[in-house]
C-alpha positions in Angstrom: 4.0 1.0 -3.1 4.7 1.8 -6.7 8.3 0.6 -6.1 7.1 -2.9 -5.2 4.9 -3.1 -8.2 7.8 -2.1 -10.4 9.7 -5.1 -9.0 6.8 -7.4 -9.9 5.7 -7.8 -6.2 2.0 -8.1 -5.8 0.4 -7.6 -2.4 -2.9 -9.0 -1.2 -4.8 -7.4 1.6 -7.6 -8.7 3.8 -9.8 -6.5 6.0 -11.8 -7.2 9.1 -13.6 -5.2 11.7 -11.5 -5.2 14.8 -13.4 -2.9 17.1 -16.6 -0.8 17.3 -16.4 1.9 19.9 -15.0 0.2 23.1 -16.2 -3.3 22.1 -13.8 -5.7 20.4 -15.4 -7.6 17.5 -14.5 -11.3 17.0 -15.7 -12.4 13.6 -12.9 -14.9 12.8 -13.1 -14.0 9.2 -11.9 -11.4 6.8 -12.6 -10.2 3.3 -10.1 -9.6 0.5 -9.9 -6.0 -0.8 -7.8 -4.3 -3.4 -4.9 -2.4 -2.0 -4.8 0.7 -4.2 -2.2 2.9 -2.6 -0.1 2.9 0.6 1.9 5.7 2.1 3.6 6.3 5.4 0.5 7.0 7.4 -2.4 6.2 5.1 -3.7 3.6 2.7 -6.4 3.5 0.1 -8.3 0.3 -0.7 -11.2 -0.6 -3.0 -14.0 -2.9 -1.8 -17.6 -3.8 -2.5 -18.3 -3.5 1.3 -20.3 -0.4 2.2 -18.7 0.9 5.5 -20.3 3.9 7.2 -17.9 6.8 7.9 -18.0 6.8 11.7 -14.9 7.2 13.9 -15.9 4.3 16.2 -15.0 1.6 13.6 -11.4 0.4 13.9 -10.4 -1.9 11.0 -7.7 -4.5 10.8 -5.6 -4.9 7.7 -3.5 -8.1 7.0 -1.1 -7.6 4.1 0.3 -10.7 2.4 3.0 -11.2 -0.2 3.2 -14.5 -2.1 1.2 -16.3 0.6 3.3 -15.1 3.5 1.8 -12.6 6.0 4.1 -9.6 6.2 2.2 -6.9 8.1 -0.9 -6.4 10.3 -2.0 -2.8 10.9 -5.0 -1.0 12.2 -6.7 2.2 11.1 -9.9 4.2 10.8 -11.8 5.4 7.8 -11.2 9.0 6.7 -13.1 9.2 3.5 -15.0 7.2 0.9 -15.8 7.7 -2.8 -18.3 6.0 -5.0 -17.3 4.6 -8.3 -19.1 3.7 -11.5 -19.4 0.1 -10.2 -20.7 -1.2 -6.9 -17.2 -0.9 -5.4 -16.2 2.0 -3.2 -12.8 3.5 -2.6 -11.8 4.2 1.0 -9.0 6.3 2.6 -7.7 5.0 6.0 -5.6 6.8 8.6 -3.2 4.2 10.0 -2.5 4.0 13.7 1.1 3.9 15.0 2.4 0.7 16.4 3.2 0.2 20.1 6.8 1.5 19.7 5.5 4.5 17.7 6.4 3.4 14.1 4.0 4.9 11.7 5.7 4.5 8.3 3.9 1.4 7.1 5.1 1.7 3.5 8.8 1.5 4.7 8.0 -1.5 6.9 6.4 -3.4 4.0 9.1 -2.5 1.6 11.8 -3.7 4.0 9.9 -6.9 4.8 9.3 -7.8 1.1 12.7 -6.7 -0.2 14.7 -8.3 2.6 16.2 -5.7 4.9 17.3 -2.3 3.7 16.4 -1.4 0.2 19.3 -0.3 -1.9 18.5 2.9 -3.8 20.4 3.3 -7.0 20.5 6.6 -8.7 19.2 6.3 -12.2 20.9 8.5 -14.8 18.6 8.7 -17.8 21.1 10.5 -20.0 23.9 7.9 -19.5 21.5 5.0 -20.0 20.3 6.6 -23.2 23.9 7.0 -24.4 25.0 3.5 -23.5 22.0 2.0 -25.3 22.7 3.6 -28.7 25.4 2.7 -31.1 27.8 5.1 -32.8 26.1 7.7 -35.0 22.7 7.2 -33.5 22.8 10.0 -30.9 21.9 13.5 -32.0 22.7 16.5 -29.9 19.8 18.9 -30.4 21.5 21.7 -28.5 24.4 22.3 -30.9 
């Protein structure tokens, strides 16, 4: 998700309890949480909610970009950490979708960036040389 932040794209995430054990939960409301990190099969969020670490709780996550919903995914809590404030940090294992796709980070990136993301190779040395005028580059190896 760092790539999206680098492009100035800010995501909002809302959480709700979807299921407890075999029973579906219909609350018709969700709470905003801070999306801290997202990877292919896992996400980390920060919230003032105090969830118990039990495998029966299935959470629903709605991810929104600039007011537009881009993704809904489900997962179960793996771990939780206390912080210096009332907030807690949670790690969530995401469930695969119906057709088996698990890489949620790739899905979000493609949704937000509009199709395939073009990856450009960044050459630090050439960027450094192109940015300097004549006589300002020193070769320390000679």
